[in-house]
C-alpha positions as CSV (number, residue, x, y, z in Angstrom):
1,F,-20.3,-4.3,-4.0
2,A,-19.8,-5.3,-0.4
3,L,-22.7,-7.4,0.9
4,Q,-22.7,-8.7,4.9
5,V,-24.8,-11.9,5.6
6,E,-26.3,-11.6,9.1
7,G,-24.1,-14.5,11.3
8,I,-22.3,-15.5,8.1
9,G,-20.0,-12.3,7.4
10,R,-19.6,-9.8,5.1
11,F,-18.3,-10.6,1.8
12,R,-16.8,-8.1,-1.6
13,G,-18.7,-9.2,-4.7
14,N,-18.5,-8.7,-8.7
15,A,-21.5,-9.8,-10.8
16,C,-22.0,-9.8,-14.4
17,Y,-23.1,-11.4,-17.2
18,V,-22.3,-14.2,-18.7
19,S,-23.6,-15.5,-22.3
20,G,-26.9,-14.1,-21.2
21,A,-26.8,-15.2,-17.2
22,I,-25.3,-13.7,-14.2
23,E,-22.3,-14.8,-12.5
24,A,-20.9,-13.8,-9.3
25,N,-17.9,-14.0,-7.3
26,F,-17.0,-13.6,-3.8
27,R,-14.3,-12.4,-1.4
28,R,-15.1,-12.9,2.4
29,I,-14.2,-9.8,4.4
30,P,-12.2,-10.9,7.8
31,F,-14.1,-8.9,10.8
32,E,-11.3,-8.2,12.3
33,V,-8.5,-6.8,10.9
34,G,-4.7,-8.0,11.9
35,D,-1.9,-6.1,12.7
36,L,0.4,-4.7,10.6
37,K,3.2,-6.6,12.0
38,S,1.1,-9.9,11.6
39,L,-0.1,-9.2,8.2
40,G,4.6,-9.6,7.8
41,H,5.1,-5.1,7.2
42,S,8.0,-3.4,8.5
43,P,7.9,-1.7,11.4
44,V,7.7,1.3,9.0
45,L,4.7,1.4,8.3
46,D,3.5,1.5,12.0
47,K,6.2,4.5,12.6
48,W,4.2,6.2,9.4
49,C,0.9,6.0,11.1
50,D,2.3,8.3,14.4
51,E,2.9,11.4,11.3
52,R,0.5,13.9,11.4
53,A,1.3,14.9,7.7
54,G,2.0,13.1,4.3
55,L,0.9,10.8,1.8
56,I,1.2,7.4,1.9
57,L,1.1,4.9,-0.8
58,V,-0.2,1.7,-0.7
59,T,0.5,0.1,-4.7
60,G,-0.1,-3.6,-5.8
61,A,-2.4,-5.5,-8.5
62,S,-5.5,-6.3,-7.8
63,G,-5.9,-8.8,-4.6
64,E,-3.0,-7.9,-3.4
65,G,-4.3,-6.7,-0.4
66,K,-4.1,-3.4,-0.7
67,S,-7.1,-2.6,1.5
68,T,-6.2,-5.0,4.1
69,T,-3.3,-2.5,5.0
70,M,-4.4,0.2,4.9
71,A,-7.2,-0.7,6.8
72,S,-4.7,-2.1,9.8
73,M,-3.5,1.3,9.2
74,A,-6.3,2.9,10.1
75,Q,-7.8,0.3,12.9
76,T,-4.1,1.6,14.3
77,I,-4.3,4.8,14.2
78,A,-7.6,4.8,15.6
79,Q,-6.7,2.7,18.6
80,R,-3.8,5.1,19.5
81,R,-4.4,8.2,18.3
82,S,-7.6,11.3,19.2
83,V,-8.2,12.4,15.7
84,N,-10.8,12.7,12.7
85,I,-10.6,9.8,10.3
86,V,-12.3,9.9,6.9
87,S,-12.2,7.3,4.4
88,I,-13.5,6.8,0.7
89,E,-13.9,3.1,-0.7
90,D,-15.4,1.6,-3.1
91,P,-16.9,-0.5,-2.2
92,I,-16.5,0.0,1.9
93,E,-15.1,-3.9,3.0
94,F,-13.8,-3.4,6.6
95,V,-16.0,-1.5,9.0
96,H,-14.4,0.7,11.3
97,S,-15.1,0.5,15.4
98,H,-13.8,4.1,16.5
99,G,-10.7,3.2,18.8
100,R,-10.5,6.7,20.2
101,S,-11.0,9.0,16.7
102,L,-14.3,9.8,15.3
103,F,-14.4,7.5,12.3
104,N,-16.5,8.7,9.2
105,Q,-16.9,5.8,5.7
106,R,-18.2,6.9,2.5
107,E,-18.7,4.7,-0.4
108,I,-18.5,5.6,-3.4
109,G,-22.1,5.1,-4.8
110,S,-24.4,5.5,-2.0
111,D,-22.8,8.5,0.0
112,A,-20.6,10.8,-2.8
113,H,-20.9,10.3,-6.2
114,S,-16.7,9.8,-7.1
115,F,-13.6,9.7,-5.4
116,A,-13.1,13.6,-6.1
117,S,-15.6,15.1,-5.0
118,A,-16.2,12.6,-1.9
119,L,-12.4,13.9,-1.3
120,R,-13.1,17.4,-2.0
121,N,-16.2,17.1,0.6
122,A,-13.7,15.3,2.9
123,L,-11.7,18.5,3.5
124,R,-14.8,20.6,4.4
125,Q,-15.2,18.4,7.8
126,D,-11.4,19.0,9.4
127,P,-10.0,15.8,8.7
128,D,-7.0,14.8,10.8
129,V,-6.4,11.5,8.5
130,I,-7.8,10.3,5.2
131,L,-8.0,7.7,3.3
132,V,-8.9,6.7,-0.3
133,G,-9.4,3.1,-1.4
134,E,-8.1,4.6,-5.1
135,M,-6.4,7.3,-7.1
136,R,-7.5,6.8,-10.3
137,D,-7.8,10.2,-11.9
138,T,-6.1,13.5,-12.0
139,D,-8.9,15.0,-10.0
140,T,-8.0,12.3,-6.9
141,M,-4.3,12.5,-7.0
142,Q,-3.7,16.9,-7.3
143,T,-6.7,17.3,-4.0
144,A,-4.7,14.0,-1.6
145,I,-1.4,15.7,-3.1
146,T,-3.2,19.2,-1.8
147,A,-4.4,17.3,1.5
148,A,-1.2,16.0,2.5
149,E,0.3,19.4,1.4
150,T,-1.6,21.2,4.0
151,G,-1.7,19.0,7.2
152,H,-3.3,16.2,6.8
153,L,-2.2,11.8,7.1
154,V,-3.7,10.8,3.8
155,V,-3.4,6.8,2.9
156,A,-4.1,5.9,-0.7
157,T,-3.6,2.8,-3.1
158,M,-2.8,2.5,-6.7
159,H,-2.3,-0.2,-8.7
160,T,1.4,-0.4,-9.9
161,N,3.8,-3.1,-9.6
162,D,6.8,-0.7,-8.2
163,A,7.7,2.6,-5.7
164,P,8.8,4.8,-9.3
165,S,5.5,3.3,-10.7
166,A,3.6,4.7,-8.5
167,I,5.2,8.7,-8.4
168,G,5.4,8.4,-12.5
169,R,1.8,7.7,-12.7
170,I,0.7,10.5,-10.8
171,I,3.3,12.7,-12.4
172,D,2.2,11.4,-16.0
173,A,-1.2,12.4,-14.7
174,F,-1.0,15.9,-15.9
175,P,-0.4,17.6,-18.5
176,K,2.8,18.3,-19.7
177,E,3.7,22.2,-18.2
178,G,2.1,21.7,-15.2
179,Q,4.1,17.9,-14.5
180,Q,7.1,19.8,-13.1
181,F,4.8,21.6,-9.9
182,V,3.3,17.9,-9.4
183,A,6.9,16.6,-9.2
184,A,7.8,18.7,-6.7
185,Q,4.5,18.6,-4.4
186,L,4.9,14.8,-4.2
187,A,9.1,15.5,-3.5
188,W,7.5,17.6,-0.3
189,S,4.4,15.7,1.0
190,L,5.2,12.1,0.2
191,L,6.2,10.2,3.6
192,G,7.0,6.8,1.4
193,V,5.6,3.6,-1.5
194,V,4.6,0.1,-0.3
195,C,4.2,-2.2,-2.8
196,Q,3.0,-5.5,-2.0
197,Y,2.9,-9.2,-3.2
198,L,1.1,-11.3,-2.3
199,L,3.3,-15.7,-2.7
200,P,1.1,-19.2,-1.4
201,L,2.7,-20.8,1.5
202,S,5.4,-23.1,0.2
203,G,4.9,-27.2,0.5
204,D,0.8,-28.1,1.4
205,K,0.4,-25.2,3.4
206,P,-3.2,-23.3,2.5
207,G,-2.7,-19.5,2.1
208,L,-1.0,-16.5,1.0
209,I,2.1,-14.3,2.4
210,L,3.5,-11.3,1.6
211,A,6.2,-9.8,0.5
212,T,7.0,-6.3,-0.3
213,E,9.3,-3.3,-1.5
214,L,9.2,-0.1,0.6
215,M,10.5,3.1,-0.3
216,I,11.0,5.8,2.0
217,V,11.7,9.7,0.9
218,N,15.2,10.5,1.9
219,S,16.3,13.6,1.2
220,G,18.0,11.6,-2.6
221,I,14.9,9.8,-3.1
222,E,12.9,13.5,-2.7
223,A,15.8,15.3,-4.6
224,C,14.8,11.7,-7.5
225,I,11.3,12.5,-7.3
226,R,11.5,16.9,-8.0
227,E,14.0,16.4,-10.6
228,R,11.9,13.8,-12.0
229,R,15.0,11.0,-12.2
230,L,13.1,8.1,-11.8
231,S,14.7,5.4,-13.0
232,Q,17.5,6.3,-9.8
233,I,15.1,5.4,-7.3
234,P,15.2,1.2,-7.6
235,G,19.3,2.2,-6.6
236,L,18.4,3.7,-4.2
237,I,16.1,1.8,-2.3
238,Q,18.6,-0.9,-2.6
239,I,21.3,0.9,-0.7
240,G,18.8,2.2,1.9
241,A,18.9,-0.7,4.2
242,A,19.9,2.0,7.0
243,D,17.0,4.4,6.7
244,G,14.4,1.1,6.3
245,M,14.0,0.9,2.4
246,H,14.3,-2.8,0.8
247,T,13.7,-4.5,-2.3
248,V,11.3,-7.2,-3.7
249,D,14.2,-8.9,-4.2
250,V,15.2,-9.0,-0.8
251,S,12.1,-9.1,1.0
252,L,11.3,-12.3,-1.0
253,I,15.3,-13.8,0.0
254,E,13.9,-13.3,3.5
255,L,11.0,-15.8,3.3
256,L,13.1,-18.0,1.3
257,L,15.5,-18.3,4.0
258,D,12.4,-18.8,6.3
259,E,10.9,-21.0,4.1
260,R,8.0,-19.5,3.5
261,I,7.8,-19.7,-0.2
262,S,9.0,-21.9,-2.3
263,L,11.9,-20.7,-5.0
264,M,9.8,-21.1,-8.0
265,D,7.2,-18.7,-6.7
266,A,10.5,-16.4,-5.6
267,M,12.0,-16.5,-9.1
268,A,8.1,-15.5,-10.6
269,H,8.0,-12.2,-9.0
270,A,11.8,-11.0,-8.4
271,R,13.3,-7.8,-10.6
272,D,16.5,-10.1,-11.1
273,P,15.5,-13.7,-11.1
274,N,19.6,-14.8,-10.5
275,F,20.4,-12.0,-8.1
276,V,17.4,-13.7,-5.6
277,K,18.9,-17.6,-6.5
278,E,22.7,-16.8,-6.9
279,E,22.3,-14.8,-3.0
280,F,19.6,-17.0,-1.7
281,Q,21.9,-20.1,-2.7
282,K,25.0,-18.2,-1.2
283,A,23.4,-17.5,2.5
284,L,22.5,-21.5,2.5
285,K,26.2,-21.9,1.9
286,S,27.0,-19.5,4.4
287,Q,24.5,-21.0,6.6
288,R,23.8,-17.3,7.8
289,K,19.9,-17.5,7.6
290,G,19.9,-13.9,9.5
291,W,21.9,-12.6,6.5
292,F,19.1,-9.9,5.8
293,S,17.0,-9.7,8.7
294,G,18.7,-6.4,8.9
295,M,17.6,-5.0,5.8
296,L,13.6,-5.6,6.3
297,R,13.1,-5.3,10.2
298,K,14.8,-2.1,10.9
């Protein structure tokens, strides 16, 4: 649930019974969400905000900043374009201003029974942009993909740790006889996936910093999705720097070179810890601190 205390702030809360007593945890939600650049994202996400149709997935574990990224994208769109934006959230975290757009925020529980029913109803409101707080079930996934395929820009979050897992989870959620059709739909409508990881800042500095994996659907990845060759996608991300893609390992090396995170934390989050350590040490020895910058800032 979300709670706003006048003069203090807005909070996301969770309450449960523990040994017969009530325990509650609260996380403060800032009134202002930062822009995508200040959050640490690639310019690719800013470009996605100009798209008229397609599906964008923001993935990561709980507490990795997915809602913040989606809110920042929504605010960018609202300030830049005159469109009808419908968000479906559980609960509503960031309260958005309209900007140049019409912004309708719907909360599961109070405004709708489920993500699937809210999404179906949203399509009757003539939306241009739809934000889905979480794609949890087959009905929500199918409706979101169809909406993206039929001319809407859809931004949704999922709890997966990398781009191929997000795609695989969507396809596997459907009955076997329908999976090939869903894969074809997804290959056509998906714009890309950004997977997020929040790491502590190095030293005694307070706060967290963002590392990402970024997959952009090009012809090669589109074919892999359609033909369900998902195991080949990580390799295409690795060689996709010219298109703006990068692996989480490259993102971690960039943060290491900028002295923003510790080597221990980088190794803990790396897909290939040996690669991260070796390439980081190689870059230090060659004193080419900007070696990886081109891979992240296209």
